[in-house]
C-alpha positions as CSV (number, residue, x, y, z in Angstrom):
1,X,8.1,3.8,12.0
2,X,5.9,5.7,9.9
3,X,4.0,2.4,9.5
4,X,2.2,3.9,12.8
5,X,0.9,7.0,10.9
6,X,0.1,5.4,7.5
7,X,-2.3,3.2,9.3
8,X,-3.6,5.7,11.6
9,X,-3.8,7.2,7.8
10,X,-6.2,4.2,6.2
11,X,-8.4,4.5,10.0
12,X,-9.0,8.3,9.3
13,X,-9.9,6.7,5.3
14,X,-12.9,4.1,6.5
15,X,-13.7,6.1,9.2
16,X,-14.7,8.9,7.1
17,X,-16.0,6.5,4.2
18,X,-18.3,4.8,7.2
19,X,-19.5,7.9,8.1
20,X,-20.2,9.0,4.3
21,X,-23.0,5.8,3.5
22,X,-24.1,5.0,6.5
23,X,-22.3,1.3,7.1
24,X,-20.7,0.4,10.9
25,X,-18.5,-2.3,11.2
26,X,-16.1,-2.5,8.4
27,X,-15.1,-6.6,8.4
28,X,-12.4,-6.4,6.1
29,X,-9.6,-3.9,4.7
30,X,-7.4,-4.5,1.6
31,X,-4.9,-2.2,0.8
32,X,-2.2,-2.4,-2.6
33,X,0.7,-1.6,-1.5
34,X,3.9,-1.2,-3.5
35,X,7.3,-3.1,-3.6
36,X,8.9,0.2,-3.9
37,X,6.4,2.4,-1.3
38,X,9.3,1.5,1.5
39,X,5.8,0.9,3.7
40,X,6.8,-2.9,5.7
41,X,3.7,-4.7,5.7
42,X,4.2,-6.4,8.4
43,X,4.6,-3.4,10.2
44,X,2.1,-2.0,9.0
45,X,-0.7,-5.1,9.8
46,X,1.1,-4.3,13.9
47,X,0.2,-0.6,13.6
48,X,-3.6,-1.1,12.6
49,X,-4.6,-3.7,14.4
50,X,-3.7,-1.8,17.9
51,X,-5.1,1.8,15.9
52,X,-8.5,0.3,14.7
53,X,-8.9,-0.6,17.9
54,X,-12.8,0.4,19.3
55,X,-13.3,2.0,16.1
56,X,-15.3,0.3,13.5
57,X,-12.8,-1.6,12.5
58,X,-11.8,-2.9,15.4
59,X,-11.2,-6.5,14.5
60,X,-11.0,-6.0,10.4
61,X,-9.1,-8.3,8.4
62,X,-6.2,-7.1,6.1
63,X,-5.7,-8.0,3.4
64,X,-2.3,-7.3,1.3
65,X,-2.3,-6.8,-1.8
66,X,1.3,-6.3,-2.8
67,X,2.9,-4.8,-6.4
68,X,5.1,-5.3,-8.3
69,X,7.8,-2.6,-9.0
70,X,8.2,-0.8,-12.7
71,X,10.6,1.6,-13.9
72,X,11.1,3.2,-17.6
73,X,14.5,2.8,-18.6
74,X,15.5,6.2,-20.2
75,X,19.0,4.7,-22.5
76,X,17.0,1.7,-23.3
77,X,13.4,3.7,-23.4
78,X,11.3,0.0,-22.2
79,X,9.2,-0.5,-19.0
80,X,11.1,-3.0,-17.2
81,X,10.4,-4.8,-14.2
82,X,12.5,-2.9,-10.5
83,X,12.9,-5.2,-7.4
84,X,14.0,-1.9,-5.7
85,X,14.9,1.8,-6.3
86,X,17.5,2.6,-7.3
87,X,18.2,-1.2,-9.2
88,X,20.0,-1.2,-12.9
89,X,17.7,-2.2,-16.6
90,X,17.7,-5.9,-16.4
91,X,18.3,-5.6,-20.3
92,X,20.8,-2.4,-20.9
93,X,22.5,-2.8,-17.1
94,X,21.9,1.6,-17.0
95,X,20.8,2.4,-13.7
96,X,19.1,5.6,-15.5
97,X,15.2,3.7,-15.0
98,X,11.8,5.8,-13.7
99,X,10.2,3.9,-11.3
100,X,6.6,3.9,-12.7
101,X,4.8,1.4,-10.8
102,X,5.5,-0.1,-7.1
103,X,4.9,3.4,-5.6
104,X,1.8,3.6,-4.2
105,X,0.0,2.7,-1.0
106,X,-4.1,2.5,-1.3
107,X,-7.6,1.6,0.0
108,X,-8.4,-0.8,-2.3
109,X,-12.3,-1.6,-0.8
110,X,-13.5,-2.4,2.7
111,X,-15.5,-5.1,3.1
112,X,-18.3,-4.5,5.4
113,X,-21.1,-5.9,7.5
């Protein structure tokens, strides 16, 4: 389950920012997770709750912002919405679609006390 290592990475970011900016409590973490990222949000939520115990983010609310998938079709030269990697272009039906959005995961912001 790669969500556990991702949760550990998010906690590391939170702790680094807390140390740099001098706060001792995080009440919420907002993550952007793309639909094409191969990350299971509920598994990440479970892992996050486990790894933050005893840290500055203990008890913090995890907010997940879902980002839709997008791609550039090489055949029809259009930016199109895609629901999964390797989906065909909804415009022309071709399979030469390069993902351009929805593959990311990033910490958007923190709520601190």
